mmCIF file as Biopython writes it, N, C-alpha, C and O atoms, coordinates in Angstrom:
data_model
#
loop_
_atom_site.group_PDB
_atom_site.id
_atom_site.type_symbol
_atom_site.label_atom_id
_atom_site.label_alt_id
_atom_site.label_comp_id
_atom_site.label_asym_id
_atom_site.label_entity_id
_atom_site.label_seq_id
_atom_site.pdbx_PDB_ins_code
_atom_site.Cartn_x
_atom_site.Cartn_y
_atom_site.Cartn_z
_atom_site.occupancy
_atom_site.B_iso_or_equiv
_atom_site.auth_seq_id
_atom_site.auth_asym_id
_atom_site.pdbx_PDB_model_num
ATOM 1   N N  . MET A ? 1  ? 19.563 9.601  -6.794  1.0 0.0 1  A 1 
ATOM 2   C CA . MET A ? 1  ? 20.309 10.103 -5.652  1.0 0.0 1  A 1 
ATOM 3   C C  . MET A ? 1  ? 19.439 10.051 -4.394  1.0 0.0 1  A 1 
ATOM 4   O O  . MET A ? 1  ? 19.565 10.899 -3.511  1.0 0.0 1  A 1 
ATOM 5   N N  . THR A ? 2  ? 18.595 9.094  -4.321  1.0 0.0 2  A 1 
ATOM 6   C CA . THR A ? 2  ? 17.734 8.851  -3.156  1.0 0.0 2  A 1 
ATOM 7   C C  . THR A ? 2  ? 16.953 10.081 -2.709  1.0 0.0 2  A 1 
ATOM 8   O O  . THR A ? 2  ? 16.925 10.416 -1.524  1.0 0.0 2  A 1 
ATOM 9   N N  . SER A ? 3  ? 16.333 10.736 -3.649  1.0 0.0 3  A 1 
ATOM 10  C CA . SER A ? 3  ? 15.433 11.868 -3.397  1.0 0.0 3  A 1 
ATOM 11  C C  . SER A ? 3  ? 16.108 13.110 -2.827  1.0 0.0 3  A 1 
ATOM 12  O O  . SER A ? 3  ? 15.431 13.978 -2.275  1.0 0.0 3  A 1 
ATOM 13  N N  . LYS A ? 4  ? 17.415 13.210 -2.949  1.0 0.0 4  A 1 
ATOM 14  C CA . LYS A ? 4  ? 18.118 14.414 -2.517  1.0 0.0 4  A 1 
ATOM 15  C C  . LYS A ? 4  ? 18.212 15.366 -3.696  1.0 0.0 4  A 1 
ATOM 16  O O  . LYS A ? 4  ? 18.362 14.919 -4.833  1.0 0.0 4  A 1 
ATOM 17  N N  . PRO A ? 5  ? 18.125 16.678 -3.452  1.0 0.0 5  A 1 
ATOM 18  C CA . PRO A ? 5  ? 18.259 17.631 -4.554  1.0 0.0 5  A 1 
ATOM 19  C C  . PRO A ? 5  ? 19.684 17.599 -5.121  1.0 0.0 5  A 1 
ATOM 20  O O  . PRO A ? 5  ? 20.665 17.528 -4.381  1.0 0.0 5  A 1 
ATOM 21  N N  . VAL A ? 6  ? 19.764 17.653 -6.447  1.0 0.0 6  A 1 
ATOM 22  C CA . VAL A ? 6  ? 21.059 17.632 -7.126  1.0 0.0 6  A 1 
ATOM 23  C C  . VAL A ? 6  ? 21.237 18.903 -7.947  1.0 0.0 6  A 1 
ATOM 24  O O  . VAL A ? 6  ? 20.270 19.577 -8.303  1.0 0.0 6  A 1 
ATOM 25  N N  . ILE A ? 7  ? 22.487 19.210 -8.235  1.0 0.0 7  A 1 
ATOM 26  C CA . ILE A ? 7  ? 22.804 20.322 -9.117  1.0 0.0 7  A 1 
ATOM 27  C C  . ILE A ? 7  ? 22.411 19.895 -10.527 1.0 0.0 7  A 1 
ATOM 28  O O  . ILE A ? 7  ? 22.818 18.829 -10.988 1.0 0.0 7  A 1 
ATOM 29  N N  . LYS A ? 8  ? 21.631 20.710 -11.205 1.0 0.0 8  A 1 
ATOM 30  C CA . LYS A ? 8  ? 21.098 20.366 -12.518 1.0 0.0 8  A 1 
ATOM 31  C C  . LYS A ? 8  ? 22.223 19.971 -13.482 1.0 0.0 8  A 1 
ATOM 32  O O  . LYS A ? 8  ? 23.230 20.668 -13.610 1.0 0.0 8  A 1 
ATOM 33  N N  . GLY A ? 9  ? 22.023 18.851 -14.144 1.0 0.0 9  A 1 
ATOM 34  C CA . GLY A ? 9  ? 22.977 18.374 -15.134 1.0 0.0 9  A 1 
ATOM 35  C C  . GLY A ? 9  ? 24.169 17.630 -14.541 1.0 0.0 9  A 1 
ATOM 36  O O  . GLY A ? 9  ? 25.105 17.283 -15.260 1.0 0.0 9  A 1 
ATOM 37  N N  . THR A ? 10 ? 24.137 17.386 -13.232 1.0 0.0 10 A 1 
ATOM 38  C CA . THR A ? 10 ? 25.221 16.644 -12.589 1.0 0.0 10 A 1 
ATOM 39  C C  . THR A ? 10 ? 24.622 15.574 -11.686 1.0 0.0 10 A 1 
ATOM 40  O O  . THR A ? 10 ? 23.403 15.461 -11.558 1.0 0.0 10 A 1 
ATOM 41  N N  . ARG A ? 11 ? 25.484 14.806 -11.074 1.0 0.0 11 A 1 
ATOM 42  C CA . ARG A ? 11 ? 25.057 13.848 -10.059 1.0 0.0 11 A 1 
ATOM 43  C C  . ARG A ? 11 ? 25.560 14.285 -8.694  1.0 0.0 11 A 1 
ATOM 44  O O  . ARG A ? 11 ? 25.680 13.467 -7.782  1.0 0.0 11 A 1 
ATOM 45  N N  . LEU A ? 12 ? 25.854 15.571 -8.549  1.0 0.0 12 A 1 
ATOM 46  C CA . LEU A ? 12 ? 26.344 16.115 -7.284  1.0 0.0 12 A 1 
ATOM 47  C C  . LEU A ? 12 ? 25.168 16.653 -6.483  1.0 0.0 12 A 1 
ATOM 48  O O  . LEU A ? 12 ? 24.398 17.480 -6.971  1.0 0.0 12 A 1 
ATOM 49  N N  . THR A ? 13 ? 25.037 16.178 -5.256  1.0 0.0 13 A 1 
ATOM 50  C CA . THR A ? 13 ? 23.935 16.647 -4.426  1.0 0.0 13 A 1 
ATOM 51  C C  . THR A ? 13 ? 24.261 18.013 -3.826  1.0 0.0 13 A 1 
ATOM 52  O O  . THR A ? 13 ? 25.424 18.375 -3.648  1.0 0.0 13 A 1 
ATOM 53  N N  . VAL A ? 14 ? 23.222 18.742 -3.528  1.0 0.0 14 A 1 
ATOM 54  C CA . VAL A ? 14 ? 23.372 20.032 -2.856  1.0 0.0 14 A 1 
ATOM 55  C C  . VAL A ? 14 ? 24.040 19.808 -1.507  1.0 0.0 14 A 1 
ATOM 56  O O  . VAL A ? 14 ? 24.899 20.590 -1.101  1.0 0.0 14 A 1 
ATOM 57  N N  . GLN A ? 15 ? 23.655 18.758 -0.819  1.0 0.0 15 A 1 
ATOM 58  C CA . GLN A ? 15 ? 24.240 18.424 0.474   1.0 0.0 15 A 1 
ATOM 59  C C  . GLN A ? 15 ? 25.754 18.222 0.349   1.0 0.0 15 A 1 
ATOM 60  O O  . GLN A ? 15 ? 26.505 18.660 1.220   1.0 0.0 15 A 1 
ATOM 61  N N  . PHE A ? 16 ? 26.205 17.572 -0.711  1.0 0.0 16 A 1 
ATOM 62  C CA . PHE A ? 16 ? 27.632 17.341 -0.922  1.0 0.0 16 A 1 
ATOM 63  C C  . PHE A ? 16 ? 28.376 18.660 -1.094  1.0 0.0 16 A 1 
ATOM 64  O O  . PHE A ? 16 ? 29.440 18.854 -0.507  1.0 0.0 16 A 1 
ATOM 65  N N  . ILE A ? 17 ? 27.821 19.568 -1.899  1.0 0.0 17 A 1 
ATOM 66  C CA . ILE A ? 17 ? 28.458 20.869 -2.141  1.0 0.0 17 A 1 
ATOM 67  C C  . ILE A ? 17 ? 28.508 21.681 -0.846  1.0 0.0 17 A 1 
ATOM 68  O O  . ILE A ? 17 ? 29.522 22.312 -0.547  1.0 0.0 17 A 1 
ATOM 69  N N  . ILE A ? 18 ? 27.429 21.667 -0.089  1.0 0.0 18 A 1 
ATOM 70  C CA . ILE A ? 18 ? 27.416 22.390 1.182   1.0 0.0 18 A 1 
ATOM 71  C C  . ILE A ? 18 ? 28.454 21.787 2.136   1.0 0.0 18 A 1 
ATOM 72  O O  . ILE A ? 18 ? 29.109 22.513 2.884   1.0 0.0 18 A 1 
ATOM 73  N N  . GLY A ? 19 ? 28.596 20.489 2.107   1.0 0.0 19 A 1 
ATOM 74  C CA . GLY A ? 19 ? 29.608 19.832 2.934   1.0 0.0 19 A 1 
ATOM 75  C C  . GLY A ? 19 ? 31.013 20.262 2.560   1.0 0.0 19 A 1 
ATOM 76  O O  . GLY A ? 19 ? 31.856 20.469 3.433   1.0 0.0 19 A 1 
ATOM 77  N N  . LEU A ? 20 ? 31.271 20.396 1.265   1.0 0.0 20 A 1 
ATOM 78  C CA . LEU A ? 20 ? 32.583 20.875 0.826   1.0 0.0 20 A 1 
ATOM 79  C C  . LEU A ? 20 ? 32.836 22.289 1.330   1.0 0.0 20 A 1 
ATOM 80  O O  . LEU A ? 20 ? 33.923 22.599 1.819   1.0 0.0 20 A 1 
ATOM 81  N N  . LEU A ? 21 ? 31.828 23.140 1.206   1.0 0.0 21 A 1 
ATOM 82  C CA . LEU A ? 21 ? 31.976 24.521 1.687   1.0 0.0 21 A 1 
ATOM 83  C C  . LEU A ? 21 ? 32.166 24.563 3.205   1.0 0.0 21 A 1 
ATOM 84  O O  . LEU A ? 21 ? 32.942 25.372 3.713   1.0 0.0 21 A 1 
ATOM 85  N N  . ALA A ? 22 ? 31.467 23.703 3.917   1.0 0.0 22 A 1 
ATOM 86  C CA . ALA A ? 22 ? 31.588 23.664 5.374   1.0 0.0 22 A 1 
ATOM 87  C C  . ALA A ? 22 ? 32.963 23.177 5.812   1.0 0.0 22 A 1 
ATOM 88  O O  . ALA A ? 22 ? 33.429 23.516 6.900   1.0 0.0 22 A 1 
ATOM 89  N N  . SER A ? 23 ? 33.611 22.384 4.964   1.0 0.0 23 A 1 
ATOM 90  C CA . SER A ? 23 ? 34.942 21.889 5.306   1.0 0.0 23 A 1 
ATOM 91  C C  . SER A ? 23 ? 36.036 22.799 4.764   1.0 0.0 23 A 1 
ATOM 92  O O  . SER A ? 23 ? 37.177 22.380 4.566   1.0 0.0 23 A 1 
ATOM 93  N N  . CYS A ? 24 ? 35.664 24.043 4.529   1.0 0.0 24 A 1 
ATOM 94  C CA . CYS A ? 24 ? 36.605 25.111 4.143   1.0 0.0 24 A 1 
ATOM 95  C C  . CYS A ? 24 ? 37.106 25.046 2.705   1.0 0.0 24 A 1 
ATOM 96  O O  . CYS A ? 24 ? 38.112 25.679 2.385   1.0 0.0 24 A 1 
ATOM 97  N N  . ALA A ? 25 ? 36.440 24.305 1.836   1.0 0.0 25 A 1 
ATOM 98  C CA . ALA A ? 25 ? 36.785 24.349 0.420   1.0 0.0 25 A 1 
ATOM 99  C C  . ALA A ? 25 ? 36.273 25.671 -0.143  1.0 0.0 25 A 1 
ATOM 100 O O  . ALA A ? 25 ? 35.173 26.109 0.194   1.0 0.0 25 A 1 
ATOM 101 N N  . THR A ? 26 ? 37.059 26.294 -0.988  1.0 0.0 26 A 1 
ATOM 102 C CA . THR A ? 26 ? 36.614 27.540 -1.611  1.0 0.0 26 A 1 
ATOM 103 C C  . THR A ? 26 ? 35.825 27.218 -2.871  1.0 0.0 26 A 1 
ATOM 104 O O  . THR A ? 26 ? 35.874 26.098 -3.380  1.0 0.0 26 A 1 
ATOM 105 N N  . VAL A ? 27 ? 35.107 28.201 -3.361  1.0 0.0 27 A 1 
ATOM 106 C CA . VAL A ? 27 ? 34.364 28.032 -4.613  1.0 0.0 27 A 1 
ATOM 107 C C  . VAL A ? 27 ? 35.336 27.679 -5.735  1.0 0.0 27 A 1 
ATOM 108 O O  . VAL A ? 27 ? 35.039 26.818 -6.563  1.0 0.0 27 A 1 
ATOM 109 N N  . ASP A ? 28 ? 36.490 28.335 -5.767  1.0 0.0 28 A 1 
ATOM 110 C CA . ASP A ? 28 ? 37.492 28.034 -6.798  1.0 0.0 28 A 1 
ATOM 111 C C  . ASP A ? 28 ? 37.994 26.597 -6.687  1.0 0.0 28 A 1 
ATOM 112 O O  . ASP A ? 28 ? 38.210 25.941 -7.706  1.0 0.0 28 A 1 
ATOM 113 N N  . ASP A ? 29 ? 38.184 26.101 -5.465  1.0 0.0 29 A 1 
ATOM 114 C CA . ASP A ? 29 ? 38.602 24.706 -5.273  1.0 0.0 29 A 1 
ATOM 115 C C  . ASP A ? 29 ? 37.571 23.755 -5.863  1.0 0.0 29 A 1 
ATOM 116 O O  . ASP A ? 29 ? 37.914 22.808 -6.570  1.0 0.0 29 A 1 
ATOM 117 N N  . ILE A ? 30 ? 36.310 24.019 -5.564  1.0 0.0 30 A 1 
ATOM 118 C CA . ILE A ? 30 ? 35.233 23.146 -6.029  1.0 0.0 30 A 1 
ATOM 119 C C  . ILE A ? 30 ? 35.129 23.193 -7.556  1.0 0.0 30 A 1 
ATOM 120 O O  . ILE A ? 30 ? 34.971 22.159 -8.203  1.0 0.0 30 A 1 
ATOM 121 N N  . LEU A ? 31 ? 35.219 24.385 -8.120  1.0 0.0 31 A 1 
ATOM 122 C CA . LEU A ? 31 ? 35.123 24.519 -9.574  1.0 0.0 31 A 1 
ATOM 123 C C  . LEU A ? 31 ? 36.280 23.826 -10.280 1.0 0.0 31 A 1 
ATOM 124 O O  . LEU A ? 31 ? 36.094 23.254 -11.355 1.0 0.0 31 A 1 
ATOM 125 N N  . SER A ? 32 ? 37.460 23.868 -9.696  1.0 0.0 32 A 1 
ATOM 126 C CA . SER A ? 32 ? 38.604 23.214 -10.339 1.0 0.0 32 A 1 
ATOM 127 C C  . SER A ? 32 ? 38.497 21.694 -10.251 1.0 0.0 32 A 1 
ATOM 128 O O  . SER A ? 32 ? 38.980 20.987 -11.135 1.0 0.0 32 A 1 
ATOM 129 N N  . GLU A ? 33 ? 37.876 21.194 -9.206  1.0 0.0 33 A 1 
ATOM 130 C CA . GLU A ? 33 ? 37.739 19.748 -9.022  1.0 0.0 33 A 1 
ATOM 131 C C  . GLU A ? 33 ? 36.572 19.166 -9.825  1.0 0.0 33 A 1 
ATOM 132 O O  . GLU A ? 33 ? 36.646 18.030 -10.294 1.0 0.0 33 A 1 
ATOM 133 N N  . TYR A ? 34 ? 35.504 19.937 -9.984  1.0 0.0 34 A 1 
ATOM 134 C CA . TYR A ? 34 ? 34.289 19.462 -10.661 1.0 0.0 34 A 1 
ATOM 135 C C  . TYR A ? 34 ? 33.999 20.374 -11.849 1.0 0.0 34 A 1 
ATOM 136 O O  . TYR A ? 34 ? 33.294 21.375 -11.719 1.0 0.0 34 A 1 
ATOM 137 N N  . SER A ? 35 ? 34.541 20.024 -12.985 1.0 0.0 35 A 1 
ATOM 138 C CA . SER A ? 35 ? 34.480 20.890 -14.170 1.0 0.0 35 A 1 
ATOM 139 C C  . SER A ? 35 ? 33.062 21.078 -14.720 1.0 0.0 35 A 1 
ATOM 140 O O  . SER A ? 35 ? 32.827 22.008 -15.492 1.0 0.0 35 A 1 
ATOM 141 N N  . ALA A ? 36 ? 32.129 20.228 -14.344 1.0 0.0 36 A 1 
ATOM 142 C CA . ALA A ? 36 ? 30.741 20.353 -14.828 1.0 0.0 36 A 1 
ATOM 143 C C  . ALA A ? 36 ? 30.004 21.503 -14.136 1.0 0.0 36 A 1 
ATOM 144 O O  . ALA A ? 36 ? 28.945 21.926 -14.598 1.0 0.0 36 A 1 
ATOM 145 N N  . LEU A ? 37 ? 30.560 22.009 -13.032 1.0 0.0 37 A 1 
ATOM 146 C CA . LEU A ? 37 ? 29.900 23.070 -12.273 1.0 0.0 37 A 1 
ATOM 147 C C  . LEU A ? 37 ? 30.311 24.444 -12.768 1.0 0.0 37 A 1 
ATOM 148 O O  . LEU A ? 37 ? 31.393 24.636 -13.323 1.0 0.0 37 A 1 
ATOM 149 N N  . GLU A ? 38 ? 29.415 25.388 -12.550 1.0 0.0 38 A 1 
ATOM 150 C CA . GLU A ? 38 ? 29.683 26.788 -12.798 1.0 0.0 38 A 1 
ATOM 151 C C  . GLU A ? 38 ? 29.462 27.547 -11.493 1.0 0.0 38 A 1 
ATOM 152 O O  . GLU A ? 38 ? 28.826 27.028 -10.576 1.0 0.0 38 A 1 
ATOM 153 N N  . THR A ? 39 ? 29.973 28.749 -11.405 1.0 0.0 39 A 1 
ATOM 154 C CA . THR A ? 39 ? 29.861 29.532 -10.184 1.0 0.0 39 A 1 
ATOM 155 C C  . THR A ? 39 ? 28.399 29.641 -9.739  1.0 0.0 39 A 1 
ATOM 156 O O  . THR A ? 39 ? 28.114 29.553 -8.545  1.0 0.0 39 A 1 
ATOM 157 N N  . GLU A ? 40 ? 27.485 29.830 -10.669 1.0 0.0 40 A 1 
ATOM 158 C CA . GLU A ? 40 ? 26.073 29.980 -10.333 1.0 0.0 40 A 1 
ATOM 159 C C  . GLU A ? 40 ? 25.517 28.710 -9.687  1.0 0.0 40 A 1 
ATOM 160 O O  . GLU A ? 40 ? 24.564 28.783 -8.911  1.0 0.0 40 A 1 
ATOM 161 N N  . ASP A ? 41 ? 26.092 27.560 -9.994  1.0 0.0 41 A 1 
ATOM 162 C CA . ASP A ? 41 ? 25.621 26.311 -9.398  1.0 0.0 41 A 1 
ATOM 163 C C  . ASP A ? 41 ? 25.913 26.263 -7.906  1.0 0.0 41 A 1 
ATOM 164 O O  . ASP A ? 41 ? 25.168 25.662 -7.132  1.0 0.0 41 A 1 
ATOM 165 N N  . ILE A ? 42 ? 26.997 26.899 -7.519  1.0 0.0 42 A 1 
ATOM 166 C CA . ILE A ? 42 ? 27.397 26.874 -6.119  1.0 0.0 42 A 1 
ATOM 167 C C  . ILE A ? 42 ? 26.726 28.008 -5.378  1.0 0.0 42 A 1 
ATOM 168 O O  . ILE A ? 42 ? 26.931 28.166 -4.175  1.0 0.0 42 A 1 
#
């Protein structure tokens, strides 16, 4: 992932998750879309 930090056990970057939150996605929205994540990951 070009030296960007990722959520452990996934290929999702921290930057991507923060971008989702910044665009008004809720934690529940993110969890429903990305089943590999848990609340603690976000």
